[in-house]
C-alpha positions, 0 to 999 in steps of 0.5 A: 499499500505504501508503494501505491501511495508513493506512485500516486504522489510521484505522478501528482508531483510531475503534474504540478507544473501544468497545474500552475495558474496561467494568465493570458493578457490581451491589450488594445491600443487606439491612438495610444489611449484606449485599452481593453484587458482580457486575462485571468488571475488566480484570485479573480472570479468569472463574475463581476468583482474588483478586477472588472471595470468600465470606461467611457469613449476615448478618442471617439471610439469604444471597446469592451468585452460584452458580458450578460448576466447568467452567462459564463459565470457572470453575475452582475450588470449586463454590458461592455467592460474594458476590463474583463478579468476571470478566474485562473485558467486550468490545464485543459480549460478554455475561456472565451471573451467577446470583444466589440469595437465601434465609434461614437456617432458624430465623432471624427470619421477616423479609422481605428488603428490598434495594436494587440499583445498577449503574454502568458505567465508563468512562461513554462505554461502552455497556453494557446491564444486565438483571436478571430474577427467574427462580425463586421459591419455590412456598411464597411469596406476594406479592413480584415474580412470576417473569419480572419484568425490570428494565432500570434498577435498582429503588429497593427490592425486597422478598422475602417470607421464605423459609427453607431449607438449600438456596440453589438453592431460594431466589429465583433472579435472572439478572443480565446485562451486554452490551457494545454497540459504539459505532455511530460506530465500525462505519462507520469500521471498515467504511469502512476494510475497504472502502477496503482492498478497493478498493485491492486491486481496483485493484492487480489490474486493473493 
């Protein structure tokens, strides 16, 4: 029995690096002033908390992650959030943010030129990030086409001007973070489980 516990302990120790919390960070910049942050933190929740925030229009543009009460663990005011921080991302887990960008009606007709960045911490964690444009105003010509996907941060992104009083009709993006367990941890865990099974079988035969 002691050997069985040792095998399980070793398997869990090997898996420990993959169980570390991971953080996906995204940052939008509109003329250097508008920011949208979507990431995870160990002490944050998927619901409304002190890590989430709302801001008004900056430089004639608005952007935000849209949250709906009762969806994806959200309990709070429905609307757009410039800061949408969620609970830690665990191995094998995926979290998705819906981001909308639009211009304030009556503002100067300037294109939205932005940069997008994301980073992962700790560095040895395996996290896949994916950005997809899923919605584009029908009246807009030029710019990226719906269905365009980025798996590395685009150095620069230009969105033609689109003014509206309904942000849900603006440019719509899906930002997804997926934490992948470290491959080295899986054989160790499988070996530990197999070892426990073998010991149980030998004990039964006795």
